N, C-alpha and C positions, 0 to 999 in steps of 0.2 A: 771307634776306633778300639785297638790293642797296642798291647804294654810289649808285643815282640817275644814273649816267652814260651815255650814249649815244653813237656813232658811226654814221656814214654813209659806205660806201665805194661807189667805184663799181672794178669789176672788167672784168678782162679776160680772157678763156681763150684764150693760144694755140695755135696750132697743135702744139704736143708736147704739149697737155695741162696745162701750168701756168699758174696763174692767177696776175696782178699786180693787186693792191687798191692802190689811189690812197683816202686818207683825203678825203672832200668836206666833213665838218663832224662837230664834235664837240659836246659839251656837257652840260650837267647839268639833272634837272628835280626839285623835291619834288612831282613830281604822279606817281612814279613808283611804285607802292605795296610795300610789301616784304611778305616772306614769302611763305605762301601765299595771297596777295591775288590776284585775277585784274585784269591791266594789258590795257588796248585800245590800239593804236597805229595812226595811219591818215597812211600821204604822200602825200600828192596831189602829180604832177607835171602842170605846166599852163603849156605853152611852155618857158620855161627856169628857171620859179619852181618849186621845190619845198619844199614844206611839211609840216612834221611835228607831228603832233596824240598826245598823250599822255593817254589818258582822257579825251578831249573837250577839253580845252586846246592852243591854239595854242602849241606851243614853242621852232618856230624855223620860222623862212622865209628863202632865202636864194635867190638869182639864180646858176644854175648855167650857164656861160660855156666853161668847157673843153670838155665832153664829148658837148654837145648830145645832152641825153636822150629821141631821139624813141619809140626805141621798144629792145626787149629783153627782157631775163628780170631775175627779182628773188630774190631770197635773205633767207632770216632766219638769222641768227645767235644764238645765247646762250651766254654764257661766264662765268667764272669767274676772278680772279686766284690765289684762295690758299684758296677753300673748295670742298671737295671733300668726297662727291659732289655735280655738280649735278643736280638734277631740274626738268626744265620739261615741261610739256604745253601746247601751240598746239593748240588748240579749232579754227581755222581761219584760210585767208589767201583774200583775198578779193581779186580784181583786176577794176576796172569803171574804163567812160570818166569822167570827171571831169564 
């Protein structure tokens, strides 16, 4: 099961290898399927606009003016605050131009 929450972070990898994470956005969605159901997440970065879609539903749109996200890397993370073990299968990650 899941609690329907999500977070979007910006990460900077420092020269010493440490990573600094800054939260850009968070929220909740009743479109996130629980248990062993399959979820599809899409994030579109167009200029300064980030759009998050969960299972085909536009969930969050925001203008990002602090980090100027022109290029870089992406990461995907899954976690649990209080339920162990956490078993997650990620079938694929696709990166393309909008």
